[in-house]
C-alpha positions as CSV (number, residue, x, y, z in Angstrom):
1,M,0.0,0.0,0.0
2,R,2.8,2.4,0.9
3,R,4.3,1.9,-2.6
4,L,0.9,2.7,-4.2
5,L,0.7,5.9,-2.2
6,L,4.2,7.0,-3.1
7,A,3.5,6.2,-6.8
8,L,0.4,8.2,-6.8
9,P,2.0,11.6,-7.7
10,L,3.7,9.9,-10.6
11,A,0.5,8.3,-11.9
12,L,-1.3,11.6,-11.8
13,L,1.6,13.8,-13.1
14,P,-0.2,14.5,-16.5
15,L,-3.2,15.9,-14.7
16,A,-1.0,18.1,-12.5
17,V,0.8,19.4,-15.5
18,M,-2.4,20.2,-17.3
19,A,-3.7,22.1,-14.3
20,H,-0.5,24.1,-13.9
21,D,-1.4,27.7,-14.7
22,E,0.9,30.5,-15.8
23,H,1.0,32.3,-12.4
24,D,2.3,29.1,-10.7
25,H,4.8,28.8,-13.6
26,D,6.2,32.2,-12.9
27,H,6.3,31.7,-9.2
28,D,8.1,28.4,-9.6
29,H,10.9,30.0,-11.7
30,Q,11.4,32.8,-9.2
31,H,11.9,30.2,-6.4
32,G,13.6,27.5,-8.4
33,S,11.1,24.8,-7.5
34,L,8.4,22.8,-9.2
35,G,5.6,24.4,-7.1
36,A,5.9,22.1,-4.1
37,H,6.0,25.0,-1.7
38,E,3.4,27.7,-2.4
39,H,1.8,29.5,0.5
40,G,-1.9,29.0,0.7
41,V,-1.7,25.7,-1.1
42,A,-1.5,22.2,0.3
43,H,-1.2,18.8,-1.5
44,L,-3.1,15.8,-0.4
45,N,-2.9,12.2,-1.7
46,A,-5.8,9.9,-0.8
47,V,-6.0,6.2,-1.6
48,L,-8.9,3.9,-0.8
49,D,-7.9,0.3,-1.4
50,G,-10.1,-2.4,0.0
51,N,-10.6,-1.6,3.7
52,T,-7.6,0.7,3.9
53,L,-7.7,4.5,3.5
54,E,-4.4,6.4,3.3
55,L,-4.1,10.2,3.4
56,E,-0.8,12.0,2.9
57,L,-0.9,15.7,3.5
58,E,2.0,18.1,2.6
59,S,1.7,21.8,3.4
60,P,3.9,24.8,3.9
61,A,4.2,25.4,7.6
62,M,3.0,28.9,6.9
63,N,-0.5,27.5,6.1
64,L,-0.9,25.7,9.4
65,V,1.3,27.5,11.9
66,G,1.6,30.9,10.4
67,F,5.3,30.9,10.2
68,E,8.2,28.8,8.9
69,H,11.1,29.4,11.2
70,V,12.1,27.2,14.1
71,A,10.0,28.2,17.1
72,Q,12.1,30.1,19.7
73,S,9.6,32.2,21.6
74,D,7.1,30.7,24.0
75,A,4.2,31.8,21.8
76,D,5.7,30.2,18.7
77,K,6.5,27.0,20.6
78,A,2.9,26.9,21.9
79,K,1.5,27.4,18.3
80,V,3.7,24.6,17.0
81,A,2.5,22.3,19.8
82,A,-1.1,23.2,19.2
83,V,-0.8,22.5,15.4
84,R,0.9,19.2,16.1
85,A,-1.9,18.1,18.6
86,Q,-4.5,19.1,15.9
87,L,-2.7,17.0,13.3
88,E,-2.6,14.0,15.8
89,A,-6.4,14.0,15.7
90,P,-7.0,13.4,11.9
91,L,-10.7,12.4,12.3
92,K,-11.3,15.9,13.4
93,L,-9.7,17.4,10.3
94,F,-10.9,15.0,7.6
95,G,-14.6,14.5,7.3
96,L,-15.2,10.7,6.9
97,S,-18.6,9.1,6.9
98,A,-19.3,7.6,10.3
99,A,-21.1,4.7,8.7
100,A,-17.8,3.7,7.0
101,G,-16.4,2.9,10.5
102,C,-12.9,4.2,9.8
103,K,-10.4,3.9,12.7
104,E,-6.8,5.4,12.6
105,S,-4.3,2.6,12.5
106,E,-1.1,4.5,11.7
107,Q,0.2,8.0,11.9
108,E,3.4,9.8,11.0
109,L,4.1,13.5,11.3
110,E,7.3,15.2,10.0
111,S,8.5,18.8,10.0
112,P,11.7,20.8,10.9
113,L,9.3,22.7,13.2
114,F,8.7,19.5,15.1
115,G,12.4,19.0,15.6
116,D,12.9,16.7,12.6
117,A,15.9,17.2,10.4
118,P,15.1,18.8,7.1
119,A,14.4,16.2,4.4
120,K,16.9,15.9,1.6
121,D,15.0,17.0,-1.5
122,D,15.7,15.8,-5.0
123,D,16.2,19.5,-6.0
124,D,19.1,21.7,-5.4
125,G,18.3,21.8,-1.7
126,D,17.8,25.5,-1.4
127,E,14.3,25.2,-0.1
128,H,15.4,25.2,3.5
129,E,18.1,27.8,3.0
130,H,15.3,30.3,2.1
131,G,13.5,29.5,5.3
132,H,10.8,27.4,3.9
133,S,9.4,24.6,6.0
134,D,6.8,22.0,5.2
135,I,4.7,19.8,7.4
136,H,4.1,16.3,6.2
137,A,1.4,14.1,7.7
138,H,0.7,10.5,6.8
139,Y,-2.4,8.6,8.1
140,R,-3.7,5.1,7.6
141,F,-7.3,4.1,8.5
142,D,-8.9,0.7,8.6
143,C,-12.6,1.1,7.5
144,A,-15.1,-1.5,8.5
145,A,-17.5,-0.5,5.7
146,P,-15.5,1.2,2.9
147,D,-18.4,1.0,0.5
148,K,-20.1,3.7,2.9
149,L,-17.1,6.0,2.3
150,A,-18.5,8.0,-0.7
151,A,-16.7,11.3,0.0
152,L,-13.9,13.0,1.8
153,D,-15.0,16.3,3.3
154,L,-12.1,18.8,3.8
155,T,-14.2,21.5,5.4
156,P,-12.9,20.9,8.9
157,L,-9.3,21.2,7.6
158,F,-10.0,24.5,5.8
159,K,-11.8,25.8,9.0
160,T,-8.9,24.7,11.2
161,Y,-6.2,26.3,8.9
162,P,-7.9,29.3,7.2
163,A,-4.5,30.3,5.6
164,T,-4.9,27.2,3.4
165,Q,-6.8,28.4,0.4
166,K,-6.7,25.4,-1.8
167,I,-5.7,21.8,-1.7
168,Q,-4.4,20.0,-4.7
169,L,-5.9,16.5,-4.2
170,Q,-4.8,13.4,-6.0
171,L,-7.2,10.5,-5.3
172,I,-7.3,6.8,-6.1
173,G,-10.5,5.1,-5.2
174,P,-13.0,2.4,-6.4
175,N,-14.0,4.6,-9.3
176,G,-10.5,5.2,-10.6
177,Q,-8.1,8.0,-10.1
178,K,-8.6,11.8,-10.4
179,G,-6.9,15.1,-9.6
180,V,-9.1,17.7,-8.0
181,E,-8.5,21.2,-6.6
182,A,-10.4,21.6,-3.3
183,T,-11.3,25.0,-1.9
184,P,-13.2,26.1,1.2
185,A,-16.3,26.6,-1.1
186,N,-15.7,23.2,-2.8
187,A,-14.4,21.1,0.0
188,K,-16.3,17.8,-0.4
189,I,-14.6,15.4,-2.9
190,T,-16.3,12.2,-3.9
191,F,-14.4,8.9,-4.3
């Protein structure tokens, strides 16, 4: 399953390329990246395979915490701790049908703000030199009735983190694969 989730971005790359607008293109060249770090935008991979639902969220720390530097003040440390506690409760962030009976079975959170070492990127590595920090969250759920999981509601995530203006979602489910852009006004995505 983990290989499937990791392969998802490659499988949907043609969709991402088609959705790439000119503004993002200019922004990417200014920052030397492929758009992986854009304030206000998060990326979410979702895979529903049998009884297993996996969600992988990647977001600039600015969207969730409000800053990207290592927390030094007590206020910043408290904000990082609060965001981490929110991320540790994914059923409050991702709206899943109660009828599906999904229970969290695995969780992994990573960020330089959480004390993790910066990830070694495939690019030139200047992302962290410019003070950009990302937060990565991976969740696995075991669902008793996955056929009752018709949609993923991102409304709680947008309400919890209002600086997140859109989420680029790549989804693989029983009806195939698709790429969708979720916004606060269009936050419910069907599988």
